[in-house]
GUNUMAR-831719 format. One line per 4 residues: number of its first residue (from 1); their letters; for each residue x, y, z of N, C-alpha, C. Coordinates in Angstrom, 3 decimals, padded with zeros to 6 digits. Example, Ala and Ser with C-alpha at 12.3 -4.5 7.8 and 13.67 -1.06 7.14 Angstrom:
BEGIN
1> as> 013.190:-005.690:007.800:012.300:-004.500:007.800:013.200:-003.300:007.800; 012.850:-002.250:007.080:013.670:-001.060:007.140:012.900:000.030:007.870
This chain:
BEGIN
1> mpcr> 000.827:-001.179:000.000:000.000:000.000:000.000:000.879:001.252:000.000; 000.986:001.931:-001.126:001.850:003.113:-001.200:001.403:004.236:-000.277; 000.093:004.431:-000.147:-000.405:005.513:000.700:-000.042:005.258:002.160; -000.231:004.032:002.617:000.077:003.695:004.003:001.571:003.862:004.275
5> salr> 002.405:003.429:003.353:003.844:003.572:003.570:004.247:005.038:003.522; 003.579:005.824:002.697:003.877:007.257:002.645:003.520:007.915:003.973; 002.387:007.517:004.534:001.997:008.089:005.818:002.967:007.681:006.916; 003.388:006.428:006.908:004.306:005.940:007.929:005.664:006.619:007.786
9> stgg> 006.164:006.774:006.546:007.504:007.330:006.342:007.555:008.829:006.617; 006.454:009.532:006.525:006.468:010.972:006.784:006.108:011.316:008.211; 005.849:010.305:009.015:005.550:010.580:010.413:004.071:010.683:010.707; 003.225:010.148:009.861:001.792:010.096:010.152:000.965:011.066:009.349
13> mesf> -000.296:011.034:009.657:-001.275:011.837:008.923:-001.017:013.332:009.051; -000.640:013.789:010.241:-000.412:015.218:010.442:000.698:015.730:009.531; 001.761:014.990:009.440:002.863:015.375:008.568:002.431:015.353:007.102; 001.651:014.346:006.736:001.133:014.236:005.371:000.277:015.455:005.029
17> lqrw> -000.608:015.835:005.941:-001.489:016.979:005.706:-000.705:018.294:005.663; 000.303:018.421:006.528:001.113:019.636:006.507:001.806:019.796:005.153; 002.214:018.684:004.576:002.919:018.745:003.301:001.972:018.957:002.113; 000.795:018.343:002.143:-000.062:018.312:000.962:-001.313:019.175:001.024
21> arpl> -001.659:019.742:002.169:-002.894:020.532:002.265:-002.859:021.722:001.310; -001.790:022.501:001.340:-001.725:023.686:000.459:-001.664:023.297:-001.010; -000.814:022.356:-001.425:-000.813:021.983:-002.847:-002.176:021.479:-003.333; -002.865:020.705:-002.520:-004.175:020.197:-002.933:-005.219:021.311:-002.974
25> llla> -005.135:022.252:-002.046:-006.018:023.413:-002.077:-005.790:024.216:-003.354; -004.526:024.493:-003.669:-004.211:025.256:-004.876:-004.658:024.520:-006.137; -004.464:023.212:-006.169:-004.892:022.423:-007.321:-006.409:022.473:-007.475; -007.133:022.336:-006.372:-008.600:022.376:-006.430:-009.097:023.736:-006.929
29> vnll> -008.521:024.818:-006.413:-008.919:026.164:-006.858:-008.586:026.334:-008.332; -007.403:025.910:-008.737:-006.976:026.018:-010.128:-007.938:025.266:-011.056; -008.248:024.023:-010.706:-009.142:023.214:-011.544:-010.566:023.773:-011.573; -011.028:024.306:-010.453:-012.373:024.882:-010.405:-012.506:026.046:-011.383
33> ylml> -011.548:026.970:-011.353:-011.628:028.134:-012.232:-011.296:027.765:-013.680; -010.474:026.753:-013.873:-010.213:026.241:-015.221:-011.511:025.708:-015.831; -012.262:024.933:-015.071:-013.545:024.406:-015.562:-014.550:025.529:-015.786; -014.662:026.414:-014.823:-015.634:027.503:-014.904:-015.435:028.322:-016.168
37> wgfa> -014.208:028.831:-016.364:-013.958:029.706:-017.514:-013.811:028.914:-018.800; -013.404:027.664:-018.709:-013.342:026.823:-019.904:-014.722:026.617:-020.492; -015.671:026.193:-019.662:-017.029:025.980:-020.159:-017.679:027.296:-020.592; -017.526:028.347:-019.785:-018.182:029.624:-020.091:-017.587:030.286:-021.334
41> glsk> -016.271:030.439:-021.354:-015.630:031.154:-022.461:-015.674:030.393:-023.773; -015.341:029.117:-023.715:-015.291:028.344:-024.958:-016.681:028.118:-025.547; -017.701:028.011:-024.703:-019.056:027.856:-025.241:-019.506:029.135:-025.938; -019.070:030.283:-025.441:-019.392:031.544:-026.124:-018.685:031.625:-027.477
45> lrgg> -017.432:031.198:-027.524:-016.700:031.223:-028.792:-017.312:030.263:-029.806; -017.705:029.083:-029.341:-018.304:028.076:-030.227:-019.697:028.473:-030.698; -020.511:028.949:-029.762:-021.916:029.206:-030.080:-022.209:030.588:-030.612; -021.315:031.534:-030.363:-021.571:032.897:-030.793:-022.613:033.570:-029.911
49> eppw> -022.973:034.761:-030.319:-023.934:035.553:-029.545:-025.339:034.968:-029.705; -025.960:034.546:-028.597:-027.307:033.970:-028.702:-028.365:035.056:-028.916; -029.471:034.715:-029.557:-030.522:035.712:-029.821:-031.082:036.364:-028.548; -031.164:035.616:-027.461:-031.722:036.171:-026.237:-030.858:037.287:-025.662
53> fadk> -029.577:037.319:-026.015:-028.674:038.319:-025.454:-029.109:039.719:-025.887; -029.407:039.876:-027.179:-029.873:041.176:-027.683:-031.236:041.524:-027.096; -032.095:040.514:-026.932:-033.409:040.766:-026.339:-033.280:041.262:-024.901; -032.326:040.720:-024.173:-032.162:041.076:-022.764:-031.463:042.423:-022.583
57> fgpt> -030.424:042.678:-023.388:-029.610:043.878:-023.172:-029.911:045.016:-024.145; -030.678:044.735:-025.199:-031.055:045.785:-026.155:-031.780:046.959:-025.524; -032.724:046.719:-024.596:-033.440:047.836:-023.972:-032.605:048.675:-022.997; -031.401:048.249:-022.668:-030.550:049.009:-021.742:-029.736:050.039:-022.528
61> flga> -028.912:050.788:-021.825:-028.072:051.780:-022.495:-027.102:051.133:-023.483; -026.809:049.840:-023.303:-025.928:049.154:-024.253:-026.541:049.115:-025.647; -027.864:049.036:-025.704:-028.555:049.023:-026.984:-028.479:050.356:-027.712; -028.243:051.439:-026.980:-028.138:052.769:-027.589:-026.757:053.025:-028.183
65> iphg> -025.797:052.226:-027.803:-024.432:052.356:-028.321:-024.326:051.479:-029.564; -023.817:052.028:-030.670:-023.678:051.180:-031.870:-022.865:049.915:-031.563; -023.455:048.781:-031.832:-022.851:047.461:-031.578:-022.549:047.228:-030.103; -023.152:048.005:-029.230:-022.871:047.904:-027.795:-023.205:046.548:-027.201
69> vsls> -024.320:045.966:-027.643:-024.724:044.668:-027.102:-023.743:043.593:-027.554; -023.418:043.593:-028.841:-022.461:042.598:-029.360:-021.079:042.776:-028.747; -020.654:044.023:-028.628:-019.343:044.281:-028.024:-019.291:043.797:-026.580; -020.393:043.981:-025.848:-020.389:043.519:-024.457:-020.338:041.993:-024.398
73> fwgl> -021.048:041.309:-025.310:-021.002:039.852:-025.334:-019.593:039.359:-025.636; -018.984:039.897:-026.686:-017.656:039.425:-027.082:-016.586:039.875:-026.093; -016.821:041.011:-025.423:-015.912:041.429:-024.356:-015.941:040.454:-023.182; -017.152:040.000:-022.827:-017.268:038.989:-021.771:-016.596:037.688:-022.191
77> aaae> -016.811:037.283:-023.436:-016.189:036.046:-023.927:-014.666:036.164:-023.860; -014.141:037.320:-024.258:-012.692:037.530:-024.225:-012.170:037.505:-022.788; -012.895:038.146:-021.873:-012.469:038.169:-020.470:-012.490:036.766:-019.864; -013.518:035.988:-020.193:-013.588:034.619:-019.689:-012.456:033.766:-020.271
81> clal> -012.144:033.967:-021.540:-011.046:033.208:-022.160:-009.687:033.647:-021.609; -009.557:034.923:-021.270:-008.327:035.392:-020.629:-008.143:034.700:-019.277; -009.210:034.653:-018.484:-009.134:033.969:-017.188:-008.820:032.484:-017.379; -009.401:031.882:-018.414:-009.095:030.479:-018.732:-007.616:030.324:-019.076
85> glac> -007.085:031.213:-019.898:-005.674:031.148:-020.267:-004.761:031.271:-019.061; -005.094:032.172:-018.154:-004.299:032.337:-016.934:-004.335:031.069:-016.084; -005.521:030.460:-015.978:-005.644:029.215:-015.209:-004.839:028.092:-015.863; -004.821:028.049:-017.193:-004.032:027.029:-017.906:-002.541:027.202:-017.641
89> vala> -002.085:028.454:-017.673:-000.669:028.718:-017.406:-000.315:028.312:-015.978; -001.182:028.644:-015.019:-000.927:028.277:-013.617:-000.820:026.767:-013.461; -001.706:026.046:-014.133:-001.679:024.580:-014.041:-000.437:024.022:-014.739; -000.132:024.534:-015.931:001.028:024.048:-016.691:002.341:024.313:-015.941
93> rgef> 002.414:025.411:-015.230:003.626:025.731:-014.459:003.706:024.949:-013.146; 002.654:024.230:-012.828:002.657:023.453:-011.589:002.690:024.318:-010.345; 002.031:025.460:-010.405:002.067:026.368:-009.261:001.504:025.733:-007.999; 000.639:024.762:-008.150:000.054:024.103:-006.976:001.087:023.284:-006.210
97> lrsr> 002.201:022.954:-006.829:003.237:022.160:-006.165:004.244:023.009:-005.398; 004.176:024.305:-005.569:005.161:025.186:-004.944:004.631:025.726:-003.624; 005.538:026.004:-002.725:005.124:026.530:-001.425:005.036:028.057:-001.438; 005.595:028.678:-002.436:005.553:030.142:-002.485:004.287:030.621:-003.199
101> vapw> 004.192:031.907:-003.389:003.023:032.522:-004.017:002.855:031.983:-005.440; 001.607:031.809:-005.834:001.260:031.324:-007.170:000.799:032.509:-008.014; 001.714:033.157:-008.752:001.354:034.406:-009.442:000.291:034.234:-010.534; 000.349:033.154:-011.295:-000.616:032.969:-012.380:-001.991:032.600:-011.833
105> ltat> -002.038:031.837:-010.782:-003.323:031.515:-010.161:-003.902:032.760:-009.494; -003.044:033.571:-008.901:-003.491:034.841:-008.339:-004.079:035.721:-009.437; -003.396:035.785:-010.583:-003.909:036.563:-011.719:-005.242:036.007:-012.212; -005.381:034.676:-012.199:-006.648:034.049:-012.589:-007.777:034.540:-011.691
109> llas> -007.527:034.558:-010.404:-008.558:034.978:-009.457:-008.869:036.460:-009.586; -007.857:037.272:-009.818:-008.092:038.704:-010.015:-008.896:038.949:-011.294; -008.565:038.226:-012.364:-009.343:038.336:-013.600:-010.779:037.864:-013.365; -010.932:036.823:-012.568:-012.269:036.310:-012.254:-013.098:037.355:-011.525
113> lgvf> -012.472:038.091:-010.614:-013.191:039.169:-009.937:-013.721:040.178:-010.948; -012.891:040.519:-011.931:-013.328:041.453:-012.967:-014.486:040.911:-013.788; -014.416:039.634:-014.156:-015.495:039.024:-014.942:-016.780:038.984:-014.117; -016.683:038.574:-012.858:-017.879:038.527:-012.016:-018.476:039.922:-011.826
117> lclg> -017.629:040.924:-011.748:-018.107:042.292:-011.628:-018.905:042.686:-012.876; -018.368:042.365:-014.043:-019.068:042.674:-015.302:-020.376:041.897:-015.430; -020.337:040.607:-015.113:-021.549:039.795:-015.186:-022.606:040.302:-014.206; -022.178:040.633:-013.004:-023.108:041.158:-012.012:-023.713:042.480:-012.448
121> fglw> -022.897:043.350:-013.034:-023.403:044.638:-013.525:-024.504:044.417:-014.556; -024.266:043.510:-015.494:-025.271:043.236:-016.517:-026.557:042.686:-015.929; -026.427:041.841:-014.940:-027.626:041.264:-014.316:-028.405:042.314:-013.526; -027.702:043.150:-012.782:-028.392:044.220:-012.051:-029.001:045.226:-013.031
125> ltgd> -028.285:045.498:-014.119:-028.761:046.447:-015.128:-030.099:046.010:-015.725; -030.268:044.709:-015.905:-031.499:044.187:-016.507:-032.558:043.817:-015.467; -032.283:044.084:-014.206:-033.257:043.796:-013.162:-033.293:042.337:-012.744; -032.278:041.569:-013.114:-032.204:040.164:-012.708:-031.499:040.110:-011.353
129> fngg> -032.254:040.395:-010.297:-031.660:040.547:-008.978:-031.216:039.220:-008.378; -031.892:038.131:-008.705:-031.436:036.822:-008.230:-030.089:036.465:-008.851; -029.971:036.649:-010.159:-028.702:036.408:-010.834:-027.616:037.352:-010.339; -027.992:038.613:-010.103:-027.036:039.587:-009.573:-026.516:039.179:-008.211
133> fqqf> -027.421:038.659:-007.371:-026.996:038.182:-006.060:-026.053:036.993:-006.192; -026.334:036.089:-007.133:-025.453:034.939:-007.340:-024.055:035.406:-007.741; -023.975:036.407:-008.600:-022.665:036.933:-008.991:-021.966:037.568:-007.803; -022.740:038.213:-006.934:-022.178:038.792:-005.715:-021.553:037.695:-004.851
137> vyfg> -022.223:036.561:-004.739:-021.699:035.438:-003.961:-020.443:034.881:-004.628; -020.463:034.711:-005.944:-019.277:034.218:-006.660:-018.094:035.163:-006.436; -018.367:036.458:-006.500:-017.325:037.458:-006.275:-016.756:037.297:-004.867; -017.636:037.200:-003.872:-017.188:037.067:-002.478:-016.400:035.795:-002.243
141> ltlv> -016.854:034.688:-002.815:-016.123:033.427:-002.639:-014.782:033.443:-003.380; -014.720:034.199:-004.461:-013.433:034.355:-005.150:-012.464:035.159:-004.288; -012.987:036.138:-003.542:-012.131:036.863:-002.594:-011.580:035.921:-001.526; -012.409:035.000:-001.054:-011.954:034.021:-000.060:-010.864:033.141:-000.664
145> alqq> -011.092:032.672:-001.894:-010.082:031.848:-002.570:-008.791:032.640:-002.758; -008.919:033.908:-003.105:-007.739:034.757:-003.304:-006.933:034.885:-002.016; -007.603:034.992:-000.882:-006.883:035.080:000.392:-006.164:033.775:000.710; -006.690:032.655:000.267:-006.024:031.375:000.494:-004.824:031.193:-000.440
149> vhpa> -004.986:031.639:-001.679:-003.933:031.465:-002.683:-002.818:032.475:-002.483; -003.198:033.689:-002.179:-002.222:034.785:-002.020:-002.519:035.507:-000.712; -002.014:034.988:000.403:-002.379:035.545:001.710:-002.109:037.039:001.854; -001.146:037.576:001.119:-000.860:039.014:001.209:-002.014:039.839:000.640
153> agpa> -002.935:039.205:-000.094:-004.085:039.912:-000.646:-005.179:040.102:000.401; -004.958:039.568:001.603:-005.945:039.664:002.669:-005.966:041.052:003.281; -006.671:041.185:004.390:-006.780:042.489:005.064:-005.417:043.037:005.477; -005.276:044.333:005.369:-004.009:044.978:005.762:-003.804:044.836:007.259
157> a> -002.564:044.663:007.647:-002.250:044.487:009.075:-002.221:045.816:009.786
């Protein structure tokens, strides 16, 4: 049993957890945001602007700007793909295996905050308050993840 021998050779479960808790946390956060932005961004690129998007955002000030609705859709797609790219770089660099700060994963989370801010703005703009609240929660939980990934991003001392 490799796991049992690993636990015995490192001095037990506590030692195992001290060594692997942070790398596994970073890997889980990395994979979560990789999936989130992978599905969201790539589906927008594949499917293009859906008809309901213009119906929902056309009556807002975005509809008064030439190509404003389309630009906002493709801007969101680009932002989601940027966050996906950052998450891919963080995973490829193996940042989850390092004990120091994970700069690319930190950038992924910061980009995610920006995307959630934009998505939340659009939902509040259209009066979708339930969706807006969900984006608020995603934003807040991303702040929590950011404090775990980059502790210096936490409250000032």
